[in-house]
C-alpha positions as CSV (number, residue, x, y, z in Angstrom):
1,M,-29.0,-27.2,40.2
2,Q,-30.3,-26.1,43.6
3,G,-33.9,-25.8,44.9
4,N,-37.0,-26.2,42.8
5,M,-36.2,-23.8,40.0
6,F,-34.2,-24.2,36.8
7,S,-33.2,-21.0,35.0
8,I,-32.6,-20.4,31.4
9,N,-31.0,-17.1,30.3
10,C,-32.4,-15.6,27.1
11,F,-31.5,-12.2,25.7
12,G,-29.6,-11.4,29.0
13,T,-32.7,-11.9,31.2
14,S,-33.7,-14.9,33.4
15,K,-36.8,-17.0,32.9
16,K,-37.6,-19.8,35.3
17,I,-39.1,-23.3,34.8
18,S,-40.8,-25.0,37.7
19,K,-39.4,-28.2,39.0
20,D,-42.1,-30.4,37.6
21,Q,-41.6,-28.8,34.2
22,N,-37.9,-29.7,34.5
23,N,-38.2,-33.1,36.1
24,I,-36.3,-34.7,33.3
25,H,-33.2,-32.7,34.1
26,S,-33.4,-31.9,37.8
27,R,-30.2,-33.6,38.6
28,V,-27.7,-32.8,35.8
29,G,-24.3,-33.9,37.0
30,G,-25.7,-36.4,39.5
31,E,-24.2,-39.8,39.9
32,E,-27.2,-42.2,39.9
33,E,-27.8,-42.9,36.3
34,G,-25.9,-41.9,33.1
35,E,-29.1,-40.8,31.6
36,E,-29.1,-37.8,34.0
37,K,-26.0,-36.4,32.1
38,K,-27.4,-36.8,28.6
39,V,-27.3,-33.7,26.4
40,I,-30.5,-31.7,26.3
41,G,-31.9,-33.3,23.2
42,S,-35.1,-35.0,24.1
43,K,-38.4,-34.0,22.6
44,K,-39.7,-33.3,26.1
45,M,-36.9,-31.0,27.0
46,E,-37.2,-29.2,23.7
47,S,-40.9,-28.6,24.2
48,V,-40.1,-27.1,27.6
49,L,-37.5,-24.8,26.1
50,K,-40.0,-23.9,23.4
51,E,-42.4,-22.7,26.1
52,V,-39.7,-20.3,27.4
53,R,-39.0,-18.9,23.9
54,G,-42.6,-18.6,23.0
55,G,-42.6,-21.6,20.6
56,E,-39.1,-21.3,19.2
57,S,-36.7,-24.0,20.2
58,V,-33.3,-23.0,21.4
59,L,-32.0,-26.2,19.9
60,D,-32.9,-25.2,16.4
61,L,-29.6,-23.6,15.5
62,S,-30.8,-22.7,12.1
63,Q,-33.1,-20.1,13.7
64,R,-30.3,-18.3,15.4
65,S,-30.0,-14.7,14.2
66,T,-26.7,-13.2,13.3
67,V,-25.2,-11.5,16.3
68,V,-24.1,-7.9,15.6
69,G,-22.1,-6.7,18.6
70,C,-24.3,-6.9,21.6
71,D,-27.4,-5.8,19.7
72,G,-28.3,-9.1,18.2
73,E,-29.9,-12.2,19.7
74,E,-27.8,-14.7,21.6
75,I,-29.9,-17.6,22.6
76,Y,-28.0,-18.6,25.7
77,G,-27.7,-15.0,26.9
78,E,-24.0,-15.3,28.0
79,D,-22.6,-12.8,25.5
80,C,-25.3,-10.2,25.9
81,A,-26.0,-10.3,29.7
82,T,-24.6,-7.5,31.7
83,E,-21.7,-8.3,34.1
84,D,-24.0,-8.4,37.2
85,Q,-26.6,-10.7,35.6
86,L,-26.6,-14.4,36.2
87,V,-25.9,-16.6,33.2
88,T,-26.2,-20.4,32.6
89,P,-23.0,-22.1,31.5
90,W,-24.5,-24.0,28.5
91,T,-22.7,-26.2,26.1
92,F,-25.3,-28.6,24.6
93,S,-26.1,-29.5,28.2
94,V,-25.6,-27.5,31.3
95,A,-21.9,-27.7,32.0
96,S,-21.1,-29.1,35.4
97,G,-18.5,-31.0,37.3
98,Y,-15.3,-32.1,35.5
99,A,-16.7,-31.1,32.1
100,L,-17.1,-27.5,33.3
101,L,-13.5,-27.3,34.4
102,R,-12.5,-28.5,30.9
103,D,-14.6,-25.9,29.0
104,P,-12.5,-22.9,28.3
105,K,-15.5,-20.7,27.6
106,Y,-16.9,-21.1,31.2
107,N,-13.9,-22.4,33.3
108,K,-12.9,-20.0,36.0
109,G,-10.4,-22.2,37.8
110,L,-10.1,-21.3,41.5
111,A,-12.4,-18.3,41.0
112,F,-15.5,-20.5,41.2
113,T,-17.4,-19.3,44.3
114,E,-18.6,-21.5,47.1
115,N,-22.2,-21.4,45.8
116,E,-21.1,-22.2,42.2
117,R,-19.0,-25.2,43.5
118,D,-22.1,-26.6,45.1
119,A,-24.5,-25.9,42.2
120,H,-22.2,-27.3,39.6
121,Y,-20.7,-30.4,41.4
122,L,-17.2,-29.0,41.7
123,R,-16.7,-29.9,45.3
124,G,-13.5,-32.0,45.6
125,L,-12.5,-31.2,42.0
126,L,-10.8,-27.9,43.1
127,P,-8.6,-27.0,46.0
128,P,-10.6,-25.3,48.8
129,T,-9.3,-21.7,48.3
130,V,-11.4,-19.2,46.3
131,S,-9.3,-16.8,44.2
132,S,-10.2,-13.6,42.4
133,Q,-9.6,-13.1,38.7
134,E,-7.2,-10.3,39.5
135,L,-5.1,-12.6,41.7
136,Q,-5.1,-15.2,38.9
137,E,-3.9,-12.6,36.5
138,K,-1.1,-11.6,38.8
139,K,0.0,-15.2,39.3
140,L,0.0,-16.0,35.6
141,M,1.9,-12.9,34.6
142,N,4.5,-13.7,37.2
143,S,4.7,-17.2,35.8
144,I,5.0,-16.0,32.2
145,R,7.7,-13.6,33.0
146,Q,9.8,-16.5,34.4
147,Y,10.2,-18.0,30.9
148,E,13.5,-17.1,29.2
149,F,12.4,-17.4,25.5
150,P,9.5,-15.6,23.8
151,L,8.3,-18.9,22.2
152,Q,7.9,-20.4,25.7
153,K,5.7,-17.5,26.6
154,Y,3.7,-17.9,23.4
155,V,3.1,-21.6,24.2
156,A,2.0,-20.7,27.8
157,M,-0.4,-18.1,26.4
158,M,-1.9,-20.5,23.9
159,N,-2.3,-23.1,26.6
160,L,-4.1,-20.6,28.8
161,Q,-6.5,-19.7,25.9
162,E,-7.3,-23.4,25.6
163,R,-8.3,-23.8,29.2
164,N,-9.6,-20.4,30.4
165,E,-10.7,-18.1,27.6
166,R,-11.7,-15.1,29.8
167,L,-8.5,-15.1,31.8
168,F,-6.5,-15.3,28.6
169,Y,-8.2,-12.1,27.2
170,K,-8.0,-10.3,30.6
171,L,-4.2,-10.9,30.6
172,L,-3.9,-9.7,27.0
173,I,-6.0,-6.6,27.4
174,N,-4.4,-5.5,30.7
175,N,-0.8,-6.2,29.6
176,V,-1.1,-5.5,25.9
177,D,2.3,-3.8,25.6
178,E,4.1,-6.8,27.1
179,L,2.0,-9.6,25.5
180,L,1.2,-8.2,22.0
181,P,4.7,-9.1,20.8
182,I,4.2,-12.6,22.2
183,V,0.8,-13.6,20.8
184,Y,1.6,-11.8,17.5
185,T,4.6,-10.4,15.7
186,P,7.5,-11.0,16.1
187,T,7.0,-14.2,18.2
188,V,4.2,-15.6,16.1
189,G,6.7,-15.9,13.2
190,E,8.8,-18.3,15.1
191,A,5.7,-20.1,16.3
192,C,4.6,-20.7,12.7
193,Q,8.1,-22.0,11.8
194,K,7.9,-24.5,14.6
195,Y,4.1,-25.0,14.6
196,G,4.4,-28.7,13.8
197,S,6.6,-29.3,16.9
198,I,4.5,-27.2,19.3
199,F,1.1,-28.3,18.0
200,Q,-1.0,-29.6,20.8
201,R,-4.7,-29.0,20.0
202,P,-6.2,-27.8,16.8
203,Q,-7.3,-24.2,16.7
204,G,-9.4,-23.1,13.7
205,L,-10.6,-24.8,10.6
206,Y,-8.2,-26.6,8.2
207,I,-9.5,-26.8,4.6
208,S,-7.2,-28.8,2.3
209,L,-7.4,-30.2,-1.2
210,K,-8.8,-33.3,0.4
211,E,-12.0,-31.4,1.2
212,K,-12.5,-30.2,-2.4
213,G,-16.2,-30.6,-3.3
214,K,-17.4,-30.7,0.3
215,I,-16.1,-27.5,1.9
216,L,-19.6,-26.4,2.9
217,E,-20.1,-29.7,4.7
218,V,-16.7,-29.3,6.5
219,M,-17.5,-25.7,7.5
220,K,-20.6,-27.0,9.2
221,N,-18.4,-29.0,11.5
222,W,-17.3,-25.8,13.2
223,P,-19.3,-25.6,16.5
224,E,-20.0,-21.9,16.4
225,K,-22.7,-20.7,14.1
226,N,-22.8,-16.9,14.6
227,I,-19.5,-16.0,12.9
228,Q,-18.8,-12.3,12.3
229,V,-15.2,-12.4,11.2
230,I,-13.0,-14.9,9.4
231,V,-9.2,-14.6,9.0
232,V,-7.9,-16.9,6.3
233,T,-4.5,-17.7,5.0
234,D,-2.9,-20.1,2.5
235,G,0.4,-19.9,4.3
236,E,2.4,-19.0,1.2
237,R,3.9,-15.7,2.5
238,I,4.0,-15.7,6.3
239,L,5.3,-12.3,7.4
240,G,8.8,-12.1,5.9
241,L,9.5,-15.8,6.4
242,G,8.1,-17.2,3.1
243,D,6.1,-20.3,2.5
244,L,5.2,-22.1,5.8
245,G,2.2,-24.0,4.4
246,C,-0.3,-25.3,6.9
247,Q,1.8,-24.0,9.7
248,G,0.7,-20.5,8.8
249,M,-2.4,-21.2,11.0
250,G,-0.6,-19.3,13.8
251,I,-1.4,-16.1,11.9
252,P,-5.2,-16.3,11.8
253,V,-5.3,-17.5,15.4
254,G,-3.1,-14.6,16.5
255,K,-5.0,-12.0,14.4
256,L,-8.4,-13.2,15.9
257,A,-7.0,-13.1,19.4
258,L,-6.4,-9.4,18.7
259,Y,-9.8,-8.9,17.1
260,T,-11.2,-9.9,20.6
261,A,-8.7,-8.3,22.9
262,L,-8.3,-5.0,20.9
263,G,-11.5,-4.8,19.0
264,G,-14.0,-6.4,21.4
265,F,-15.3,-9.2,19.1
266,R,-16.7,-12.2,21.0
267,P,-14.2,-15.1,20.7
268,S,-17.1,-17.3,19.6
269,A,-17.7,-15.0,16.6
270,C,-14.2,-15.5,15.3
271,L,-13.1,-18.2,12.9
272,P,-9.4,-18.9,11.9
273,V,-9.0,-20.7,8.6
274,T,-6.0,-22.2,6.8
275,I,-6.4,-23.2,3.2
276,D,-3.8,-26.0,2.6
277,V,-2.9,-26.5,-1.0
278,G,0.6,-27.9,-0.2
279,T,3.9,-26.1,0.3
280,N,7.0,-25.5,-1.8
281,N,9.1,-25.4,1.3
282,Q,11.3,-28.5,0.9
283,K,12.4,-28.3,4.6
284,L,8.8,-28.7,5.7
285,L,8.1,-31.5,3.2
286,N,11.0,-33.4,4.7
287,D,9.9,-32.7,8.3
288,E,8.3,-35.7,9.9
289,F,6.4,-33.4,12.2
290,Y,4.9,-31.2,9.5
291,I,1.1,-31.1,9.9
292,G,0.0,-30.2,6.4
293,L,-0.3,-31.8,3.0
294,K,3.1,-33.2,2.0
295,Q,3.0,-32.1,-1.7
296,K,4.0,-29.2,-3.8
297,R,1.6,-26.3,-3.9
298,A,-1.4,-26.5,-6.2
299,T,-1.5,-23.6,-8.6
300,G,-3.6,-22.2,-11.4
301,Q,-7.2,-23.4,-11.9
302,E,-7.0,-26.0,-9.2
303,Y,-6.0,-23.4,-6.7
304,Y,-8.6,-20.8,-7.7
305,D,-11.4,-23.4,-7.8
306,L,-10.7,-24.4,-4.2
307,L,-10.7,-20.7,-3.1
308,H,-13.9,-20.1,-5.0
309,E,-15.6,-23.0,-3.3
310,F,-14.4,-21.7,0.0
311,M,-15.8,-18.2,-0.6
312,S,-19.1,-19.6,-1.8
313,A,-19.4,-21.8,1.3
314,V,-18.7,-18.8,3.6
315,K,-21.5,-16.8,2.1
316,Q,-23.9,-19.8,2.1
317,N,-23.1,-20.7,5.7
318,Y,-22.7,-17.3,7.4
319,G,-24.3,-14.8,5.1
320,E,-22.9,-11.8,3.2
321,K,-22.2,-9.6,6.2
322,V,-19.5,-11.8,7.6
323,L,-16.1,-10.1,7.3
324,I,-13.4,-12.1,5.5
325,Q,-9.8,-11.0,6.1
326,F,-7.2,-12.3,3.7
327,E,-3.8,-12.7,5.4
328,D,-0.3,-13.5,4.1
329,F,-1.2,-14.7,0.6
330,A,1.6,-14.4,-1.9
331,N,1.6,-11.3,-4.2
332,H,0.5,-13.1,-7.3
333,N,-2.7,-14.4,-5.6
334,A,-3.4,-11.6,-3.1
335,F,-4.2,-8.9,-5.7
336,E,-6.2,-11.2,-7.9
337,L,-8.3,-12.5,-5.1
338,L,-8.9,-9.0,-3.7
339,T,-10.0,-7.7,-7.1
340,K,-12.2,-10.8,-7.8
341,Y,-14.1,-10.9,-4.6
342,S,-14.2,-7.4,-3.1
343,T,-17.2,-6.4,-5.2
344,N,-19.4,-9.3,-3.9
345,Y,-18.1,-9.9,-0.4
346,L,-17.3,-8.0,2.7
347,L,-13.6,-8.5,2.1
348,F,-10.4,-7.0,3.5
349,N,-6.7,-7.8,2.8
350,D,-4.8,-6.7,5.8
351,D,-1.4,-6.9,4.1
352,I,-2.5,-4.6,1.3
353,Q,-5.2,-2.4,3.0
354,G,-4.5,-2.7,6.7
355,T,-0.8,-1.9,6.4
356,A,-1.6,1.0,4.1
357,S,-4.1,2.5,6.6
358,V,-1.8,2.3,9.6
359,V,1.2,3.7,7.6
360,L,-0.8,6.6,6.2
361,A,-1.9,7.4,9.8
362,G,1.7,7.5,10.9
363,V,2.7,9.7,8.0
364,V,-0.2,12.1,8.7
365,A,0.7,12.3,12.3
366,A,4.4,12.7,11.5
367,L,3.6,15.9,9.6
368,K,3.5,17.8,12.9
369,L,7.2,16.7,13.5
370,I,8.7,16.9,10.0
371,G,6.5,19.8,8.8
372,G,4.7,20.5,5.5
373,T,1.6,19.0,4.0
374,L,1.2,15.5,2.7
375,P,1.3,16.5,-1.0
376,A,4.5,18.5,-0.4
377,H,6.5,15.3,0.5
378,T,8.3,12.9,-1.7
379,F,8.1,9.1,-0.9
380,L,10.6,6.4,-1.7
381,F,9.7,2.7,-1.1
382,L,12.0,-0.2,-0.9
383,G,9.7,-3.1,-1.7
384,A,6.9,-3.1,-4.3
385,G,4.8,-6.1,-3.2
386,E,1.4,-6.2,-1.4
387,A,2.4,-3.8,1.4
388,G,4.5,-1.4,-0.7
389,T,2.0,-0.8,-3.5
390,G,-1.0,-0.9,-1.1
391,I,0.6,1.9,1.1
392,A,1.6,3.9,-1.9
393,E,-1.9,3.8,-3.4
394,L,-3.6,4.9,-0.2
395,I,-1.1,7.8,0.3
396,A,-1.7,8.8,-3.3
397,L,-5.5,8.6,-2.7
398,E,-5.3,10.9,0.3
399,M,-3.0,13.3,-1.6
400,S,-5.5,13.4,-4.4
401,K,-8.4,14.0,-2.0
402,Q,-6.5,17.0,-0.5
403,T,-5.4,18.6,-3.7
404,K,-8.5,17.7,-5.8
405,A,-6.0,16.5,-8.5
406,P,-6.2,13.2,-10.4
407,I,-4.6,10.3,-8.6
408,E,-2.2,9.9,-11.5
409,E,-0.7,13.2,-10.6
410,S,-0.4,12.3,-6.9
411,R,1.4,9.1,-7.8
412,K,4.2,11.1,-9.4
413,K,5.4,12.0,-5.8
414,I,5.8,8.4,-4.9
415,F,8.7,6.1,-6.1
416,L,9.0,2.4,-5.7
417,L,12.2,0.3,-5.8
418,D,12.0,-3.5,-6.2
419,S,14.7,-6.2,-6.5
420,K,15.6,-5.0,-10.0
421,G,15.8,-1.4,-9.2
422,L,13.6,1.7,-9.5
423,I,10.3,1.0,-11.2
424,V,10.4,3.2,-14.3
425,S,8.5,3.3,-17.6
426,S,11.2,1.5,-19.6
427,R,10.5,-1.6,-17.5
428,K,6.7,-1.4,-17.9
429,N,6.3,-4.4,-20.3
430,S,8.0,-6.8,-17.8
431,L,6.2,-5.5,-14.7
432,Q,3.5,-7.3,-12.8
433,H,0.1,-5.5,-13.2
434,F,0.1,-4.0,-9.7
435,K,3.4,-2.3,-10.2
436,K,2.6,-0.6,-13.5
437,P,0.9,2.5,-12.1
438,W,4.3,3.3,-10.4
439,A,6.4,3.1,-13.6
440,H,7.4,6.8,-13.9
441,E,9.3,8.5,-16.7
442,H,12.7,8.4,-15.0
443,E,16.2,7.1,-15.8
444,P,16.9,3.6,-14.4
445,V,18.3,3.5,-10.9
446,N,19.8,0.2,-9.7
447,T,20.4,0.7,-5.9
448,L,18.6,2.2,-3.0
449,L,21.5,4.5,-2.1
450,E,21.5,5.9,-5.7
451,A,17.7,6.4,-5.5
452,V,18.0,8.3,-2.2
453,K,20.7,10.6,-3.6
454,I,18.9,11.3,-6.9
455,I,15.2,11.4,-5.8
456,K,15.9,13.1,-2.4
457,P,12.8,11.6,-0.7
458,T,11.6,13.1,2.6
459,V,10.0,9.8,3.7
460,L,11.7,6.4,3.3
461,I,9.5,3.3,3.7
462,G,10.8,-0.2,3.8
463,S,8.5,-3.1,3.0
464,S,10.9,-5.4,1.3
465,G,11.0,-8.3,3.8
466,V,14.8,-8.1,3.6
467,G,16.7,-7.2,6.7
468,K,19.6,-4.7,7.0
469,T,18.9,-2.9,3.7
470,F,18.7,0.6,5.2
471,T,22.5,0.8,5.6
472,K,24.5,3.5,7.3
473,E,25.1,5.2,4.0
474,V,21.4,5.2,3.1
475,I,20.4,6.7,6.5
476,E,23.2,9.3,6.2
477,A,22.0,10.2,2.7
478,M,18.5,10.7,4.0
479,T,19.8,12.9,6.8
480,S,21.9,15.1,4.4
481,N,18.7,15.8,2.4
482,N,16.4,16.4,5.3
483,E,16.4,18.1,8.7
484,K,14.1,15.4,10.1
485,P,13.9,12.4,7.8
486,F,11.0,10.1,8.4
487,I,12.1,6.5,8.2
488,L,9.7,3.5,8.4
489,S,11.2,0.1,8.6
490,L,8.1,-2.1,8.3
491,S,9.2,-5.6,7.6
492,N,8.5,-8.3,10.1
493,P,9.7,-10.1,12.1
494,T,12.5,-8.2,13.8
495,S,15.2,-10.2,11.9
496,Q,13.8,-8.9,8.6
497,S,13.6,-5.2,9.6
498,E,15.3,-2.9,7.2
499,C,17.1,-1.3,10.1
500,T,16.8,-1.1,13.9
501,A,15.7,1.9,15.9
502,E,19.2,2.2,17.3
503,E,20.8,2.3,13.8
504,A,18.3,4.9,12.6
505,Y,18.9,7.2,15.5
506,K,22.7,6.8,15.6
507,W,23.3,7.1,11.9
508,S,21.1,10.2,11.7
509,Q,22.7,11.8,14.7
510,G,19.3,11.6,16.5
511,R,17.5,13.6,13.8
512,A,15.3,10.8,12.3
513,I,11.7,10.2,13.1
514,F,11.5,6.4,13.2
515,A,8.7,3.8,13.2
516,S,8.9,0.1,12.5
517,G,6.7,-3.0,12.0
518,S,8.1,-4.8,15.0
519,P,8.6,-3.2,18.4
520,F,12.0,-1.8,19.5
521,D,13.1,-0.7,22.9
522,P,13.9,3.0,23.6
523,V,17.3,4.1,22.5
524,E,19.7,6.3,24.4
525,Y,22.0,8.4,22.2
526,N,24.1,11.4,23.2
527,G,22.4,11.6,26.6
528,E,18.9,11.6,25.2
529,V,16.3,8.8,25.1
530,Y,14.5,8.2,21.8
531,Y,11.2,6.4,21.5
532,S,10.2,4.8,18.2
533,G,6.6,4.2,17.1
534,Q,5.3,0.8,15.9
535,A,3.4,0.9,12.6
536,N,1.5,-2.2,13.7
537,N,-1.6,-3.3,11.8
538,A,-3.2,-4.1,15.2
539,Y,-3.9,-0.4,15.5
540,I,-6.3,-0.6,12.5
541,F,-7.8,-4.0,11.7
542,P,-9.7,-4.6,15.1
543,G,-11.4,-1.2,15.1
544,F,-11.9,-1.3,11.3
545,G,-13.6,-4.7,11.6
546,L,-15.7,-3.5,14.5
547,G,-16.9,-0.5,12.5
548,L,-17.9,-2.7,9.6
549,V,-19.9,-5.1,11.8
550,I,-21.7,-2.6,14.0
551,S,-22.8,-0.7,10.9
552,G,-23.8,-3.9,9.1
553,A,-21.6,-2.9,6.2
554,I,-21.9,-5.0,3.1
555,R,-18.7,-3.9,1.3
556,V,-15.4,-2.3,2.1
557,H,-14.7,1.1,0.4
558,D,-11.3,2.9,0.2
559,D,-12.9,5.9,2.0
560,M,-13.4,3.7,5.0
561,L,-9.6,3.0,5.1
562,L,-9.0,6.7,4.9
563,A,-11.5,7.3,7.8
564,A,-9.6,4.7,9.9
565,S,-6.2,6.4,9.2
566,E,-7.7,9.8,10.0
567,S,-9.1,8.6,13.3
568,L,-5.8,6.9,14.4
569,A,-3.7,10.0,13.5
570,K,-6.0,12.2,15.5
571,Q,-5.4,10.2,18.7
572,V,-1.6,11.0,18.8
573,T,-1.3,13.5,21.7
574,D,1.1,16.3,22.3
575,E,2.8,14.1,25.0
576,N,3.4,11.5,22.3
577,Y,4.8,14.0,19.9
578,A,7.2,15.3,22.6
579,K,8.7,11.8,22.6
580,G,9.0,11.7,18.8
581,L,6.1,9.2,18.5
582,T,3.8,9.1,15.6
583,Y,1.4,6.5,17.1
584,P,-0.5,6.5,20.4
585,P,0.5,3.9,23.1
586,F,-1.1,0.5,22.9
587,T,-2.3,0.9,26.5
588,D,-5.2,2.9,25.1
589,I,-6.0,0.5,22.3
590,R,-9.6,-0.3,23.1
591,K,-10.4,3.4,23.2
592,I,-8.5,3.8,19.9
593,S,-10.4,0.9,18.3
594,A,-13.8,2.3,19.4
595,N,-13.0,5.7,17.8
596,I,-11.7,4.0,14.6
597,A,-14.9,1.8,14.6
598,A,-17.1,4.9,14.9
599,N,-15.3,6.7,12.1
600,V,-15.5,3.7,9.8
601,A,-19.2,3.1,10.6
602,A,-20.0,6.8,10.0
603,K,-18.4,6.5,6.6
604,A,-20.4,3.3,5.9
605,Y,-23.6,5.2,6.7
606,E,-22.5,8.1,4.6
607,L,-21.7,5.9,1.6
608,G,-25.0,4.0,1.9
609,L,-23.3,0.7,2.6
610,A,-24.6,0.3,6.2
611,T,-27.6,-2.0,6.8
612,H,-27.9,-1.7,10.6
613,L,-30.7,0.9,10.9
614,P,-31.4,3.2,12.4
615,R,-28.0,4.7,12.9
616,P,-26.9,4.9,16.5
617,R,-26.8,8.4,17.8
618,N,-23.4,8.1,19.4
619,L,-21.3,5.7,17.4
620,V,-18.3,5.7,19.8
621,K,-20.4,4.8,22.8
622,Y,-22.3,2.2,20.7
623,A,-19.0,0.6,19.7
624,E,-17.8,0.5,23.3
625,S,-21.0,-1.0,24.4
626,C,-20.6,-3.8,21.9
627,M,-17.2,-4.8,23.0
628,Y,-16.6,-8.2,24.7
629,S,-15.7,-8.1,28.4
630,P,-13.3,-10.7,29.7
631,L,-14.5,-10.4,33.3
632,Y,-15.9,-13.6,34.8
633,R,-19.6,-14.0,35.0
634,N,-21.5,-15.3,38.0
635,Y,-23.2,-18.7,37.4
636,R,-26.5,-19.6,38.9
């Protein structure tokens, strides 16, 4: 501290305490006595802070209100202050010296100014040069580009997140096209497979069978109290890679990085969780570096009791307006958990609902390229799991909305093929419950190629998790039936994609409209360059979640998913269509997310599910104003 004044930032404004009021802490970071560096916990200091807050102690975390965007109360002011206001780098004490350089929330590296270096005892702890955040970004991007393998880049980005949070998000936001495939799919799949080997510092909350009966107590160990979104997995079905157990933590960590970078959530409001009930992956059980429980997966009542305790603890600890996103649960649990908890929690399954919303947006946008109305098209799915049935249901719901016909009629235009062939009524008794609505009156069909020839779909969607299943013969059959077949190869990572962009364009003689789950480079064919869209859930879930939070929604409704799809489809421009794209570029993702958030929030208000009143006049501007900024703050 400098001079005779000590500042505390509350609600984004500065209040000052005189030196004699603050005499117990006038030399935080000094060298004379260890007492000077104690955390601010004494009764005397608490009484001083109560004076500033009008009788409420900033140390009483139980009194902290839930932060909603930038509209709620943030007792240290850092998240709600404008970029030109001074903030105090609080931890539990005023961060200074070596501790400040080791705090990722406040560390700025060489960007600390001369005054900040004096005020926070950084002299000698840093080289003398003062750098800008822009120069730091340039330097780090140059460094990351030197790595040969994507996993090396992933590790470098995770290390950056652990030492300088704002710089991490600035890199990700400003270089989203380049870094999104690194921090998320496809590279995150490899990271999860090797998580035990690359594990350095825990990120997120690990809840295992060892914590049964005390999950609420464990949850309180998490240092942040104002949580707005939780992404949770049990690691049983990670992308198309199967059971990765506890190593599936890479998925919640990656998703929440995107919630911040693309949707504007504060990093401190995000909580990644892995539920560890064991793994059936024998290779991991035999791996000495595996970080999870070394036992076969718990199932049945033991599994559901642990999940129920977790859900109850979330509501008790964070309230009912925290968004819980289920991620990469196996089919047999995903549908049951969604059905069980969606009526009492603000719950969202990205594999079922997020994938459905982003694919529907792509299909609606593609109508300008392939022609016709949505109800006029026939859909064939390879894969009838969470993603396939979720997408099919949302498309049928939108068809029904447009035609005013019962959803049962709309489903008749959509066919699903699983590992045993076309889902038809003769198989109904042996089908899982979520497949039964798609069991049509139709003769059995064993292969995808047969189904394409018989059903003659205009849209072919792959969600099987099995690579190379859209063969040359399948693509040629689609092309013979349609002038411009729409082909979506959605399975992740790239190795599991049903076909590549190059295969789709070459085998269709350049006539296909193609989109995929993982990114593909532009393809040159017959002297023309073809650009493929990426049906990435990252288009939807950050903006969708932001819309729920800024409206104070208490439940997720299917109409909100339709609203998100509608908003995304509208943001595809004529320039994008000219390239054959059915999705807008990721470079505009924050603008896209703000518009999706506004549409979702508007639907929440319309349905009477919003609690943040009164409704903001301009929801787009309000959404933008609530977004986290990664720019460095100036410290007093």
